[in-house]
N, C-alpha and C positions, 0 to 999 in steps of 0.2 A: 304704583303696584302693578300696573299692567305691563309696563316696561320690563320689570324685574322678570315676571312670568314669561314674557316673550324671550328674553334673553335666555333664561333657565331652558326653556323649551328649545331654543336654537343650540345651546352649548351641550346639553345632555347627551344628544345623539353622537356628537364628536367625540365626547370623553368616553363613551361606551364602545365605540368602534376603533378606539386608539390601541388598544391591546392587539386586535385582530390585524390591523394595519401593520403593527412590529412584526407579527408571526408571518404575515404575508409578504413581508419587504423584499423576501429573496436572500436573506442572510442564510446560508447554508449551515447545517450542523457540522462539527468537526469530523463525524464519520462519513460525511458525503463529499469531503474535499478530494479524496483520493479514491479512484476505482481500480481496485487490484485485479489481475487475472494471472492465472497459474498455467504454465505449459512444461509439458515434459520432453526431453529430447529424444527419447526413443519410442518406437510404437511396433511391436510391445517391447517390454523389458525383460530380457532373458535373465533367468537365475544366474546368479554369480557375476552379474555384469553391472559396470559402473554406468551412471546416467546422471543426468542433471535436471533441476526444476528451475525454472524461472518465473519468478514474480514480476510482472510488468506492472508498474504503479503510473497510472495516468492522473496527473495533478491538475486540478481545476486551474484555468487561466486566472492570473491576479494572486495566485497563492504559491507558497513554497513550503518545503518540509526540510527539517533539520537533516544534514548528512548522518551517515552511519557513525561517522567519528567528528561530532561537532567541535567547532572552534572553541567553545566556551564549556567547562566542565559542567555547569548547571543545566545545559540545554539537554532536552530529551532526544537521544539518538534514533533514528530510523532503524527498525530491526525486524527480520523476518524469523519466526519462530515455529518449526513444523512440531506437530505431534506425531511422532513415527510410529507406525504399526510394526508389530514383531516381524522380522525378516528384512526390514529396510534400516540402514545406517546413514549417517551424514559424516562425510570427512571434513567439509570446509564450507563457509559461506563467503560469497565474494560480492562486495558492494562497490559501485562507483564512487570516485573521490568526491564527487560534489563541485560546486563551482563557487568561488569567493564573491560575495554580493554585499552591497552597503544598502543599509535600511536606515530610515530616520529614527526608529526607535532604539538603535544600538550605535554606541560610539565606535564599535569596531565592525570590520567585515566579517560576515558569517558565512560557513561553508553548508551550502543548501542543494536541494534538487527541486528543479522547476520542470514543468512539462511532462516529461516521461523519465522514469528511472527504472533500470532493469536490475534485480537482485538475483544472484545465481547460488543455488545450493549443489554442492557436489554429492551425489548419493551413491549408493551401491545396494543392489538386491542380494541377499544371501544366497548360498547355494541350496538352502531348504525354504526359501520365501514361499508362502502360500500362492498356488498358481490362481489365475483369474483377475478379474477386474479389482482394483484397489483404490480407495480414496486416501489422499493424505492431507488432513486438515493443516492449514497454516494460519498464521496470525500476523498480520502486518501492522507494527506498532509505530506510530508517528505522531508529531505535534505539528499542526499547520499554522502557518502565519500569512498574513498579507503585509503590505507595507507599512501597516499602522499598528497591529498588535497580533498577538498569538492567541490561538484557541486551545482548550484544554486537551492533554494527549488523549489519544483514543487507540484501541485495538480492534482491527477490521479482520474478520475472518475471510479466507479465501480457500479453495480446494483444488488440489492437483489429482487428476484422474488418469490412472494408467492401467496397463494390463500386464500381469507377470506370466512369462511363458517359460518353458522348460529351457534348461541350459543348452545353448547350441542352437537356438531357434534364430531365425533370421530377424534382425532388429533393423527396422527402417529409420532413418534420421527424420525426425519431424521437427516443424518449425524452424527450418533453416535461416529465415528472416530475423530470428531471435538468437539462435544458437551459433550462426556463423561469425557472430561478433566476439571478440574475445572477451572473456570475464573481466569485469572491472570496468568495462566501456559501455555507454548507452548508445542506442540507435540515434 
């Protein structure tokens, strides 16, 4: 009887701490795999002028996300969706092609993004866009996977900050490290 009590006392703390160990094991949540940042190509953006927003997705090492045009129909594509305020329009979204990679969980190669991917939105400020600072909320939707399995798809918010100036105002090129690269290519 004493041996059973001793074993129970020894095993109970291990069983109680098991859920905590799993939660602290370092497995990231799906919305922690990609850290997006948004950049605007002009500062300020004059009324009536075209500009771009780039969403730079920093993808955690050991993970990848599906390309915008994934290899298989059932895969979740990566997509950036803006919530446009009045006076701002979008004409096009440009995504990099992605790279073909083979993973143990798939019989075919998959088109994915790894490391960093840059998504570009071609925008225009209307001639009557409200002057002053503006925020453009964006949503980055992706499904992250490692070489063994995929996590549930998520939508992560990111915001582009810009200043709308009067028509004809001098617009400075901003973030040349991002916008000097042709659309559809990553750094």
